[in-house]
SEGUGU-925844 format. One record per residue (C-alpha): residue number from 1; residue in one letter; x, z, y. Coordinates in steps of 0.001 Angstrom, whole numbers, plus 500000, padded with zeros to 6 digits. Layout:
REM residues N
NUM  A  X  Z  Y
...
***
This chain:
REM residues 790
1  M  112006  441368  641956
2  K  114061  442914  639993
3  P  115122  446632  640475
4  R  118616  446958  642788
5  L  121379  448726  642601
6  P  120790  451305  644914
7  G  124496  451331  647550
8  R  122470  450340  650338
9  M  123080  451867  653931
10  G  123156  455741  654860
11  M  119445  457050  654969
12  A  118501  460030  657570
13  A  115650  462127  657026
14  V  112361  460424  658726
15  A  108879  462179  658838
16  A  105923  459522  658311
17  L  102796  461859  659567
18  A  099612  461360  656837
19  A  096561  461322  658606
20  S  093498  462645  656791
21  S  090631  461385  655282
22  A  087413  461131  656993
23  F  085735  459798  654087
24  A  084536  460791  650491
25  V  086954  459102  648077
26  S  084949  457043  644844
27  M  085924  454997  642076
28  T  084287  452578  640095
29  K  085660  450178  637372
30  V  086012  446513  637483
31  G  086677  445049  633989
32  E  088811  445346  631572
33  Y  091123  442528  630062
34  R  093173  441726  627169
35  F  096936  442303  627362
36  G  100024  440793  625280
37  I  102094  443902  624954
38  N  101373  446707  622635
39  G  102799  450122  622907
40  C  102363  450821  626994
41  G  102638  453976  628287
42  G  102962  453544  631911
43  I  103001  450949  634863
44  T  104019  450970  638452
45  Y  103901  448735  641322
46  A  106195  447628  643675
47  G  104252  445279  646246
48  N  103726  441847  646230
49  G  101642  441415  642673
50  Q  105161  442661  641081
51  Y  104693  445347  638791
52  Y  106512  446545  635800
53  I  104919  448113  632440
54  L  107022  450492  630200
55  Q  106692  450225  626390
56  D  107280  453518  624903
57  H  109030  451823  621796
58  D  109473  448252  620727
59  S  109830  447353  617252
60  S  113726  448728  617584
61  N  111974  451731  618379
62  K  113573  452006  621919
63  S  111894  451894  624975
64  R  111553  448373  626915
65  V  110362  447890  630551
66  Y  108910  444533  631369
67  P  108425  442955  635093
68  L  104604  441938  635062
69  T  102512  439878  637521
70  I  099103  440561  637921
71  N  097108  438345  640572
72  L  093458  439835  641902
73  N  090487  438161  643285
74  M  091020  440209  646653
75  S  087044  440154  646841
76  S  085650  441208  643930
77  G  089035  442935  642622
78  A  088730  440905  639428
79  M  092296  440093  637292
80  T  092295  436375  637525
81  S  096104  435786  635841
82  C  098667  438049  634252
83  S  102186  437176  633289
84  W  105502  438571  632313
85  N  109262  437732  631597
86  T  110389  438495  628148
87  D  113773  437227  629322
88  N  114046  439977  632000
89  S  113025  443048  630321
90  F  115343  445493  629463
91  R  116132  449059  627911
92  P  116525  451999  630060
93  G  119710  453551  627931
94  T  118898  454649  625020
95  N  115459  456385  625484
96  G  113569  456043  622420
97  D  110276  457280  623634
98  S  109525  456882  627328
99  E  105936  457385  628750
100  G  106275  457077  632581
101  I  107642  454977  635170
102  A  107728  454885  638721
103  F  109133  452325  641675
104  D  111113  453997  644334
105  Q  110550  452067  647551
106  G  114175  453732  648696
107  S  116525  452346  646133
108  G  114128  449595  644394
109  C  115032  451080  641242
110  L  112780  452293  638619
111  W  112431  456487  637876
112  I  111711  456827  634328
113  S  110571  459941  632535
114  D  110946  460598  628337
115  E  109054  463092  626664
116  A  111912  463289  623594
117  T  114747  464494  625802
118  P  112655  465514  628043
119  T  114215  463670  631289
120  I  113660  461916  634070
121  K  116219  459512  635350
122  E  116869  456249  637308
123  F  117557  452938  636031
124  L  118560  449273  637167
125  S  117897  446286  636108
126  S  120433  446193  633706
127  G  118983  449358  631786
128  M  122005  451380  633225
129  A  120882  455036  634251
130  Q  121927  456584  638209
131  R  120640  459729  639148
132  T  118745  462223  637269
133  A  116019  464655  638333
134  P  116065  468602  637488
135  V  113365  468982  634996
136  P  112743  472401  635026
137  T  114318  474760  631784
138  L  110722  475608  630861
139  Q  109299  472043  630331
140  Q  112732  471357  628380
141  T  112306  474621  626318
142  Y  108714  474703  625454
143  K  107808  471281  625105
144  R  105587  469904  622365
145  A  106470  467062  620026
146  N  105180  463939  621374
147  K  103273  465716  623664
148  S  105885  466204  627041
149  L  106736  464183  630093
150  E  104062  461825  629720
151  S  103469  460480  633312
152  L  105375  459901  636330
153  T  104784  458521  640228
154  I  106373  458764  643609
155  S  104124  458626  646675
156  G  103723  456388  649213
157  D  106585  457565  651581
158  G  109014  457654  648928
159  L  109220  461304  649678
160  T  107545  463064  647049
161  M  107830  462492  643264
162  W  105257  464482  640376
163  T  105193  464696  636506
164  A  103591  466611  633837
165  N  103454  467455  629979
166  E  100695  465689  628114
167  E  099217  469174  626614
168  A  100319  472759  626804
169  L  103525  473809  626549
170  T  103833  476389  623405
171  C  104523  479118  626028
172  D  101414  478420  628334
173  G  098765  478152  625058
174  P  097343  476021  622567
175  A  097279  471819  622482
176  S  093745  470144  622515
177  Q  093720  468799  618589
178  G  092142  470710  616293
179  D  089473  472717  618249
180  S  087128  470678  620257
181  S  086636  474160  622421
182  V  090024  473919  623705
183  R  090940  473060  627312
184  T  094738  472526  627005
185  I  096715  473577  630195
186  V  099257  471360  631868
187  R  101754  471950  634589
188  L  102079  469354  637397
189  V  105409  469088  638565
190  R  106641  468439  642037
191  F  110117  466726  643422
192  T  110779  466458  646699
193  R  113490  464815  648800
194  N  114403  464917  652839
195  T  115122  461449  652796
196  L  115343  458128  650533
197  Q  118649  458728  649201
198  S  118626  462531  648957
199  A  118380  464068  645435
200  W  115625  465118  644123
201  T  114614  468845  644160
202  A  112364  470810  641973
203  S  109711  472268  644636
204  G  106444  473762  642747
205  Q  104509  473472  639679
206  W  100851  473721  639606
207  A  098320  474736  636330
208  Y  096062  471772  635605
209  R  092760  471933  632689
210  C  092198  469354  630956
211  D  088524  468138  629360
212  P  087929  469386  625484
213  C  087856  466635  623126
214  R  083987  465884  621541
215  A  083063  467034  618423
216  S  084811  464832  615158
217  L  084266  464138  611741
218  I  088040  464079  610900
219  S  089835  467113  612474
220  S  092854  465805  612372
221  Y  092221  463175  614194
222  K  090961  464085  617942
223  Q  093087  465297  620793
224  S  092795  464950  624884
225  G  095192  465159  627293
226  L  097056  463968  630774
227  S  098253  460443  630206
228  G  098964  459641  633677
229  L  099241  460815  637195
230  C  098918  458448  640572
231  A  099993  459817  644028
232  L  097733  458663  646910
233  P  098795  458431  650681
234  D  096541  461066  651716
235  G  098943  463853  649202
236  S  096236  463959  646821
237  L  096911  462988  643234
238  L  094642  460846  640514
239  A  095357  462359  636918
240  L  094309  460223  634379
241  E  092957  461937  631069
242  R  092561  460160  627810
243  E  090584  461308  624879
244  V  090753  460476  621194
245  S  088512  460889  618496
246  T  085849  459467  615745
247  S  083293  460836  618085
248  T  084656  458623  621372
249  W  087142  456174  619952
250  G  088860  456359  623494
251  R  087490  457967  626626
252  C  089036  457564  629817
253  R  088603  460160  632730
254  I  089964  460048  636177
255  Y  089777  463100  638569
256  R  091314  463229  641988
257  I  093239  466464  642957
258  P  093057  466778  646740
259  A  096095  467719  648743
260  T  094609  470741  650067
261  E  094873  472252  646427
262  F  098644  472392  646259
263  V  099042  475372  648063
264  P  101883  478445  647572
265  S  099251  480576  646278
266  K  098597  478619  643272
267  D  102299  477720  642672
268  V  102922  478765  639119
269  S  106619  477899  638624
270  G  107497  481493  639183
271  I  105456  482263  635651
272  S  107303  482197  632351
273  S  103882  482182  630339
274  L  100584  481348  631416
275  A  099169  481900  628451
276  N  098042  485716  629313
277  A  098722  485437  632808
278  S  096882  485611  636334
279  Y  096735  482551  638066
280  T  094439  479669  639844
281  R  093839  476311  638815
282  V  094002  473402  640953
283  G  090704  472260  641327
284  T  089488  468812  640654
285  E  086647  466090  641404
286  L  085669  463548  638479
287  L  085857  459737  639887
288  L  085228  457722  636848
289  D  084308  458560  633006
290  F  084061  455670  630749
291  E  084591  455194  627071
292  G  085895  451860  625324
293  G  086061  450433  622096
294  G  084322  451603  618636
295  R  084898  452396  615234
296  K  087599  449328  614490
297  E  089076  449282  618093
298  I  090284  451909  619999
299  I  091595  451912  623957
300  V  093311  454489  624580
301  Y  094377  454315  628503
302  E  098078  455990  628763
303  G  099506  454642  632496
304  I  097976  454430  636270
305  C  098948  453206  639124
306  L  097936  452116  642733
307  G  098062  448384  643741
308  P  097250  446242  646552
309  R  094519  446748  649388
310  L  091182  444530  648464
311  A  089014  442577  651030
312  D  086928  445216  651856
313  G  089317  447641  652271
314  S  089432  449709  649256
315  L  092343  450025  646607
316  S  093025  448357  643407
317  V  093833  451030  640951
318  I  095345  449425  637370
319  L  095731  450773  634255
320  V  096979  450235  630653
321  S  096370  451151  627041
322  D  098848  452123  624484
323  G  098242  449580  621620
324  G  099526  448111  618528
325  A  098744  451263  616592
326  S  096756  451582  613299
327  K  095020  454719  611285
328  T  092724  454759  608003
329  L  090467  457664  608379
330  D  088458  458844  605436
331  F  084991  460084  606048
332  G  084495  460744  602415
333  I  082225  457892  602018
334  G  084607  455575  602885
335  T  087671  454477  604454
336  I  087973  452494  608044
337  T  091058  451335  609508
338  A  090811  451716  613436
339  S  093664  450121  615729
340  T  094349  450821  619293
341  V  094215  447865  621545
342  S  096096  446476  624368
343  R  094466  446257  627704
344  L  095114  446200  631273
345  C  091766  448015  633230
346  V  091526  447259  637130
347  C  089328  449680  639231
348  R  088208  449906  642656
349  L  088800  453123  644660
350  S  086857  453563  647980
351  G  087630  455873  650850
352  L  091028  456038  651771
353  N  092006  453247  654390
354  V  095695  452789  653596
355  R  098230  449824  655079
356  T  101206  448703  653080
357  V  104754  448939  655175
358  N  107614  446696  654397
359  L  110911  448065  656063
360  N  113475  445438  655631
361  E  117323  446065  655743
362  P  118956  444718  658849
363  T  120588  441582  659136
364  G  123336  440024  661214
365  D  126724  441930  661593
366  T  125385  444978  659998
367  A  129404  446655  659646
368  G  129113  449887  660004
369  A  125683  450105  660652
370  T  123200  452660  658965
371  V  119015  452569  659040
372  S  117220  455858  658839
373  K  114605  453767  656431
374  A  114350  450547  654233
375  G  112179  449748  651375
376  Q  109132  447825  650192
377  N  105685  448577  649553
378  F  105622  451574  651501
379  R  101834  452937  651546
380  Y  100505  454934  654623
381  L  097003  456186  656058
382  N  095980  454047  658709
383  G  097003  456155  661886
384  S  100143  457450  659974
385  T  103058  457518  662687
386  V  106279  455742  661066
387  S  109623  456208  662823
388  V  112873  454310  661603
389  S  116436  454196  663438
390  V  119501  452114  663344
391  S  123048  453430  664216
392  A  126497  451762  664689
393  P  129460  453265  666027
394  D  129238  450594  668861
395  L  125129  450434  669062
396  E  123929  450631  672269
397  P  121844  448155  674355
398  V  123677  445649  676308
399  A  124819  447137  679461
400  Y  125797  445964  682962
401  T  129143  447437  682675
402  N  131164  444554  683027
403  N  134343  445486  681416
404  G  134012  443441  678273
405  T  133586  445883  675300
406  I  131993  445021  672449
407  R  129172  446599  671754
408  A  126556  446078  668841
409  T  122646  445550  670167
410  A  120090  446030  667243
411  T  116438  444379  667953
412  Y  113456  444833  665742
413  T  110565  442604  664789
414  L  107103  443799  663969
415  A  106165  440509  662085
416  N  102270  441502  662587
417  G  102697  442852  666213
418  T  101566  446169  665913
419  P  102484  447921  669638
420  A  106127  450069  669166
421  T  107724  452200  671062
422  G  111744  452621  670776
423  D  115026  452409  672942
424  G  116677  449494  671208
425  S  118296  451806  668339
426  S  114853  453080  667147
427  V  111214  452560  666574
428  T  108037  454059  666184
429  F  104861  452854  665943
430  T  100920  453750  664385
431  V  100293  452304  661286
432  D  096760  450471  662044
433  R  097480  447425  659894
434  D  099891  445783  657355
435  E  103069  445623  658854
436  T  106843  444336  658462
437  L  109854  445831  660017
438  S  112826  443728  660242
439  W  116217  444763  662284
440  H  118941  442225  663477
441  I  122464  443612  664800
442  T  124679  441219  666933
443  R  127863  441908  668284
444  A  128855  440856  671982
445  P  131094  441814  674960
446  A  128887  444546  676853
447  V  128913  442187  680146
448  S  126126  440404  682014
449  G  126355  438997  685386
450  V  124297  440441  688207
451  Y  123105  437601  690498
452  D  121635  440517  693072
453  F  120978  444430  693395
454  D  120219  447612  694917
455  T  121455  450906  694337
456  F  120995  452130  698121
457  E  124179  454221  696883
458  E  125538  452538  700090
459  Y  122673  453579  702526
460  A  122653  456884  704505
461  A  119710  458677  703718
462  G  117004  457566  706188
463  A  117662  454129  706365
464  T  114831  451990  706896
465  E  113615  448342  705924
466  A  115270  446977  709129
467  D  118961  448765  707773
468  I  118279  447750  703822
469  V  119335  444186  702959
470  G  116567  441870  701304
471  W  114006  444345  701957
472  S  110884  444430  704992
473  G  107510  446373  705354
474  D  107853  450280  705333
475  C  110646  452097  703139
476  E  112895  454792  703723
477  T  116515  455766  701847
478  L  116137  459442  700288
479  A  119103  461252  698908
480  E  117483  462220  695121
481  T  119254  462529  692101
482  Y  117457  461304  689304
483  S  118028  460489  685988
484  A  118307  456831  684311
485  P  119423  457486  680911
486  T  121187  454677  678795
487  P  119330  453719  676430
488  P  116988  452871  677628
489  G  117663  451175  680641
490  Y  121092  449486  681990
491  A  123907  450815  683579
492  M  124232  449534  687261
493  P  127546  447827  688536
494  R  129584  449607  690831
495  A  127200  452435  691081
496  T  128753  455943  690832
497  G  125654  457807  690238
498  H  121920  458278  690883
499  T  121883  459673  694020
500  K  119944  457632  696399
501  I  116469  456088  696201
502  L  114094  453876  698244
503  D  110672  455751  699341
504  V  107848  453163  699972
505  G  105294  453370  702243
506  D  102953  450643  702590
507  A  103541  447463  700967
508  S  107117  446888  701026
509  V  108850  443154  700029
510  R  111962  442694  698451
511  T  113228  438660  699103
512  L  114733  436768  696328
513  A  116839  434157  696974
514  A  115029  430716  696012
515  Q  115479  429469  692824
516  P  112691  426077  692224
517  G  112167  425677  688823
518  K  114165  428202  686951
519  N  113347  431273  685403
520  R  113240  434798  686499
521  K  114514  437843  685368
522  F  114761  441606  687256
523  D  114560  445146  686296
524  M  114258  448499  688235
525  M  113447  452226  687890
526  V  110496  453184  689283
527  M  108778  456462  689519
528  V  105426  457126  687973
529  S  102394  456913  690078
530  R  099241  457131  688456
531  G  095778  455970  690352
532  N  092812  453998  690257
533  L  093720  450235  689392
534  E  090817  449359  691187
535  S  092808  450245  694900
536  V  095824  448064  693777
537  Q  095383  444895  695942
538  C  096033  441724  693868
539  T  096053  438350  695776
540  D  095706  435013  694569
541  D  099418  433899  694838
542  M  100508  436744  692841
543  H  101731  435870  689748
544  V  101514  438993  687883
545  A  100961  443260  688640
546  L  102204  446328  687139
547  S  100308  449653  688248
548  A  100201  452935  685899
549  D  096299  453904  685543
550  A  094662  457369  686375
551  S  095788  458020  682737
552  G  099270  457463  683078
553  R  099655  454346  680798
554  F  100747  450999  682377
555  N  098733  448041  682863
556  L  099419  444635  683591
557  W  097130  442229  685858
558  H  097694  438751  684757
559  R  095551  436023  683363
560  R  093524  436639  680141
561  N  091704  434657  677390
562  V  088337  436307  677501
563  N  086000  434548  674945
564  G  087946  431188  675363
565  A  087308  431315  679628
566  W  090814  432024  681572
567  T  090087  434925  683698
568  K  092460  437305  686195
569  G  092408  441045  685030
570  W  094167  444140  683971
571  T  095537  444802  680573
572  Q  096467  448151  679101
573  I  100456  447627  677615
574  S  101441  450758  676687
575  N  100304  453268  674456
576  A  102817  456181  676080
577  V  101440  458100  678567
578  F  103838  458836  681567
579  S  103510  461719  683458
580  E  103065  461943  687306
581  G  106513  461677  689034
582  E  108279  460318  685802
583  W  111249  457664  685735
584  V  110776  454812  683958
585  R  112816  450968  683593
586  V  110718  448388  683793
587  T  111714  444918  683084
588  F  109888  441452  683795
589  D  111350  438248  682029
590  L  109349  435361  683597
591  D  108996  431908  681495
592  Y  108230  429019  683906
593  T  110461  426408  682110
594  T  108780  426778  678220
595  N  105738  424700  679525
596  P  107047  422987  683003
597  S  103805  421231  683308
598  G  101707  424219  682128
599  M  101223  427757  681553
600  A  103896  430478  682680
601  F  104095  433694  681171
602  G  105795  436962  681392
603  R  107284  439625  678849
604  I  107295  442996  680369
605  Y  109271  446359  678849
606  I  108840  449786  679522
607  N  111956  451326  678550
608  G  113812  448979  676920
609  V  110706  447880  674582
610  Q  108348  444995  674352
611  C  104972  445638  675558
612  V  102625  444067  672972
613  S  098154  443569  673745
614  A  095798  441796  672174
615  Y  095825  439221  675283
616  G  099689  438810  674926
617  Y  101235  435935  672616
618  Q  103783  435060  670287
619  S  106053  433346  672746
620  P  105127  430726  675274
621  S  104960  427904  673484
622  N  103220  430185  670591
623  L  099746  431107  671577
624  T  098755  433432  668419
625  P  097467  436638  670188
626  N  098837  440115  669678
627  G  102104  439411  671238
628  P  104509  440450  673976
629  W  104215  437125  675967
630  H  101543  437286  679023
631  R  100220  434180  680825
632  L  100784  434888  684438
633  A  097987  435083  686793
634  S  099453  432255  688906
635  G  102760  430344  688946
636  S  102281  427218  687006
637  A  105682  425125  687071
638  A  103607  422680  687412
639  P  104151  419871  690770
640  T  102441  420139  693212
641  R  100333  417907  695031
642  F  102821  417331  697200
643  G  105290  416243  694407
644  A  107405  419638  694949
645  M  108429  422037  692483
646  M  106921  425661  692959
647  T  109593  428017  694394
648  K  108262  430521  691331
649  L  108777  433793  692521
650  D  110714  434231  695727
651  D  109702  437806  696273
652  F  108214  441203  694639
653  I  106140  443557  696535
654  V  106422  447386  695932
655  T  103323  449502  696866
656  R  101619  452813  695285
657  M  104729  453206  693074
658  D  106361  455926  695886
659  Y  110262  455566  694747
660  V  112303  453052  693057
661  S  115944  452408  692515
662  E  118198  450485  690683
663  I  116956  447311  691188
664  I  118873  444211  689117
665  V  118568  440803  689226
666  P  120529  438883  686706
667  P  121130  435077  687122
668  S  118136  433155  685761
669  M  119877  430360  683345
670  S  117822  431230  680452
671  I  115006  433383  678412
672  S  115324  434090  674588
673  V  112544  433516  672872
674  A  112349  434821  669847
675  A  110051  432520  666726
676  S  108415  435739  665927
677  A  108971  437931  668911
678  Q  106338  440320  668667
679  A  107173  443692  670020
680  T  110904  443160  669513
681  G  112895  445852  671192
682  G  116265  446164  672552
683  T  118064  444081  675051
684  A  115935  442701  677661
685  Y  118597  439590  678454
686  S  120210  436633  676687
687  A  124306  435885  676370
688  R  125012  434113  680183
689  P  127387  431185  680402
690  C  129682  433002  682147
691  D  130625  436885  681118
692  V  132425  438880  683917
693  P  134393  441850  682679
694  S  135847  444297  685315
695  P  139370  443178  686516
696  A  142598  445166  685394
697  P  145480  446410  688024
698  A  147760  443970  688729
699  A  151251  444160  687590
700  G  153631  444553  690541
701  A  150790  444660  692943
702  S  151610  446001  696487
703  A  151428  449468  698265
704  A  148793  447347  700053
705  D  147017  446058  697546
706  E  147081  449085  695698
707  S  145664  451371  698612
708  A  142739  448643  699243
709  E  139348  448444  697847
710  P  139576  447390  694333
711  L  138766  444054  693741
712  L  135602  444113  691340
713  I  133418  441292  690351
714  V  129658  442203  691104
715  G  128028  439079  690733
716  I  127701  435774  689373
717  R  125313  433015  690074
718  F  125608  428845  689319
719  A  125296  427028  692566
720  N  123712  423383  692850
721  G  125462  421127  690410
722  G  126407  424114  688192
723  F  129644  425223  690294
724  P  130415  428886  689388
725  Q  130313  431428  692501
726  I  131739  435060  691680
727  K  130631  437598  694500
728  F  133280  440513  694454
729  S  134372  443616  696601
730  G  137581  444392  698492
731  Y  137487  440826  700078
732  S  139292  440409  703378
733  P  140656  437329  704779
734  E  144111  438519  705105
735  R  143886  439178  701021
736  R  145183  436950  698495
737  C  143560  436761  695609
738  V  143518  434522  692356
739  V  140893  433894  689854
740  L  141728  433767  686307
741  R  139425  432476  683402
742  A  139838  433155  679662
743  T  137844  432192  676110
744  K  139034  436133  675011
745  P  137879  439314  676457
746  D  141547  440683  676648
747  F  142697  437896  678932
748  S  145672  436639  676653
749  D  144650  433193  677379
750  G  143750  433516  681005
751  T  144814  430627  683238
752  V  144455  430479  687255
753  V  141257  428158  688085
754  S  140811  426494  691832
755  G  138238  427472  693855
756  E  137480  428530  697656
757  F  137203  432380  698659
758  G  134866  432628  701569
759  P  132904  435823  703144
760  D  129751  436770  701741
761  E  126856  435496  704190
762  D  124564  438366  703986
763  D  127146  441196  703078
764  A  130770  440697  705240
765  S  132292  443102  703134
766  L  131933  441156  700178
767  G  133718  437776  699310
768  V  132226  435076  697594
769  W  134799  432336  695043
770  T  133220  429134  694266
771  G  134777  427276  691601
772  E  135609  423483  691890
773  E  135024  422733  688221
774  A  131530  422448  687460
775  I  129941  424599  684239
776  T  128212  422407  681471
777  P  124631  424531  680460
778  G  125240  425747  676868
779  S  128772  425430  677228
780  S  130958  428399  675478
781  S  131433  431717  677638
782  A  134112  431804  679562
783  F  135743  435400  680909
784  Y  136576  435837  684939
785  R  138659  438192  686822
786  I  139704  438568  690234
787  V  143258  439723  691116
788  P  146139  439738  693573
789  E  148271  436980  694110
790  Q  151460  437539  692638
***
């Protein structure tokens, strides 16, 4: 993978809340390995085994970057292979002494620090420089030659970057070389940004004290300084110190600086000279201390980065040494030529539970769309919260608006089934596994046929089940205004407000028209009523039940696979806690047709977001756990012993939820099942063969027509044989109407289609038109409109 041009969609601020580590952090060395590129000062990890190595200067005395692939044994951590591609290497501008390198998860580019200039710049894979970071004036004015910006690292969430000078600035004190008692002081410089595409801002400096050199026979050949930094997802830093002398011949020390050390009281950015100033250094804890090489081979580790997580949950840490230089040393009793050698070293870091998250850019019709956060190899502590949103000028969930307006719909997929919440244009999830978030945007007319619905707006307060069409049991309408936001949820057709609800007493039943052998879809607004799940009466013939428990979390009664046996029981399907009396949208997709002779499954949405659980599956045809599809407690599509197909869901029972409203039952033509549909949010319904826009006023309409109730399509279904049936308002036997059919939403190609008009059997105020031409399943969508006859 090469760094790419940062010309992606605009970014918005997203907070990732880092959980604190509850374990002690420790480090061990796994092994050292020979490496074939000399003069390397930095290394960074871009994910999926891809690294970048920074050579401080090549044979032309210019810096060069090499893509590097490292494979590890995920059990032991040992390196199994390493390869690099010379053809894809590049020079970062005209830099002649680059030392630090960091992969930017947001832009996919590389930030590189150069100690000769000193500067920090972003580079494309062509070597072209992009943005720059504002290096503080002190670092530029008081740098020591060949001991300036030696390190660079970017945090796991991509919002913090660190660098440091290798040894003390001339204004801050002495360098290490020449005196074994000197502990040189360097400045850790922090940069932050609000979003992945925002400019870096210098946001603090902290003093760090390096270890001294050991005694050496040759006073001119010893030094000890800070050569590398590595940001950890808990906010702490790994500091790599390297020491060279004729006593050690290459000593590596790795310290951890806890995140709690980077407090304002220790910030030294306002101190122009540390030499005689009063300040507090950051505290450190030593994780690793080892020596390598000998009098003729010196190993000088200068680069450090965080690699992939190993099988036991520990983290790999990769070091690179600066090799290829030689020096002749005169000990007075003869000379020795010592050479630095190129090595890679793998270490194991334990105590941090870190996960990798990839946030893909949207696919599909992305014109004008922006995503708040996208990129690869984000690193978060287990338990961190990640929020990502997508926006577009016309982005919203598909609604029952019946007006033909083109709308964009965003759906997300979490590839590994992480439970999430969202409203179709945003998603929030808690990181508890490696995960990849993908978005897909589609555009289509915001129309959807409605087979049946309950708004309760047409009934007076106090109407009982005897007055309410389709209901029986013990229920009554109430005059109460409530909020039904969209998104989440779906706008009701013909509803002028939300001022009526249904008060459910004992079990109340809503009867649906029988549709043998077909799927079912419906959704409704419900008021949360917490209670004991044991009090819910679940009978053997019930296909599925949904109820809020005492804690305010929704639970699903279905058939679960427990240790290989299918048993009926309750499964918690929502992590979100809902308050008593809170209105939420509940949506059901019931699939009976994927397995016509086997198991039936249901998919449930709470406020427009699919509910995923360990007892759910990827799809009705893919029984991989941790998905949104749950097997129904009953309702197999298999023929009965009498040879007839089961009717499936004929009615549903509402009890214990107290209040319901805005119930929608669309046609059950098909249910869209994505290949990897774990936790896909957004619209709950797939496209229909017939789409129904609102009618426009007819040109030249008579005064009688203008004063009559508007002709408004309120539902569409397919009768036996596939003949379209449209239910509409404004019907009377004397009113002359025609039906127009078109392939374009603006009806520029609309034509009159033949059919028969008549009154609706259940509601005489509504009319029904039945087309004479059958619609073949899978045929192109058509738009229908009812207008007065000209």
